[in-house]
C-alpha positions in Angstrom: -3.9 15.0 -14.4 -3.3 14.9 -18.1 -3.2 11.1 -18.2 -6.7 10.9 -16.7 -8.1 13.4 -19.1 -6.5 11.5 -22.0 -8.1 8.3 -20.7 -11.5 10.0 -20.5 -11.3 11.3 -24.1 -10.2 7.9 -25.4 -13.1 6.3 -23.6 -15.5 8.8 -25.2 -14.0 8.2 -28.7 -14.3 4.4 -28.3 -17.9 4.9 -27.0 -18.9 7.0 -30.0 -17.1 4.9 -32.7 -17.7 1.3 -31.5 -21.5 1.1 -31.3 -22.0 -2.2 -32.9 -22.0 -4.4 -29.8 -23.6 -3.6 -26.4 -20.7 -5.2 -24.6 -18.1 -2.9 -26.1 -20.2 0.1 -25.2 -20.4 -1.2 -21.6 -16.6 -1.7 -21.5 -15.9 1.8 -22.8 -18.3 3.2 -20.1 -16.4 1.4 -17.4 -13.2 2.8 -18.8 -14.7 6.3 -18.6 -15.8 5.7 -15.0 -12.3 4.4 -14.2 -10.7 7.5 -15.6 -13.1 9.7 -13.6 -12.2 7.8 -10.4 -8.5 8.2 -11.2 -9.1 12.0 -11.6 -11.1 12.2 -8.4 -8.4 10.3 -6.5 -5.7 12.7 -7.8 -7.9 15.7 -6.9 -8.6 14.5 -3.4 -5.0 13.5 -2.7 -3.7 16.9 -4.0 -5.8 18.8 -1.5 -5.3 16.3 1.3 -9.0 15.5 1.7 -10.6 12.3 3.0 -11.4 9.5 0.5 -15.0 8.8 1.6 -16.5 10.3 -1.5 -14.3 8.1 -3.6 -15.7 5.0 -1.9 -19.3 6.2 -2.6 -18.2 6.8 -6.2 -16.9 3.3 -6.5 -20.1 1.9 -5.0 -22.2 3.7 -7.5 -20.0 2.7 -10.4 -20.2 -1.0 -9.4 -24.0 -0.7 -9.3 -23.9 0.9 -12.7 -21.8 -2.0 -14.0 -24.0 -4.6 -12.5 -27.1 -3.0 -14.0 -25.4 -2.8 -17.4 -24.5 -6.5 -17.3 -28.0 -7.5 -16.2 -29.4 -5.6 -19.2 -26.9 -7.3 -21.5 -28.0 -10.7 -20.2 -31.6 -9.8 -20.7 -31.0 -8.7 -24.2 -29.0 -11.8 -25.1 -31.7 -14.1 -23.7 -34.5 -12.3 -25.6 -32.8 -11.6 -28.9 -29.9 -14.1 -29.1 -27.0 -11.6 -29.5 -25.9 -8.1 -28.5 -26.0 -6.4 -31.9 -27.8 -3.1 -31.8 -29.2 -3.5 -35.3 -30.9 -6.9 -34.6 -33.6 -5.5 -32.3 -35.8 -2.4 -32.2 -35.9 -0.6 -28.9 -39.2 1.0 -29.6 -41.2 -2.3 -29.6 
């Protein structure tokens, strides 16, 4: 339980500190989702519950990752790189 909480906070720290590239932010978000899945798996196995909700969680996290990668590809095609400072999101 401590390990998954530590993973979650390390993911949050990396997400807050490494905001230069969009890809590094996506990777830290996937790390946070992985730590939440690990925490959910420990919780469900501790109380001997079924793992159906964990499969739904994995499905939603895969959809989130695919959406993030599609946004990354769209930004690279339109702006040429994934730096946040090279484009303005308000335009």
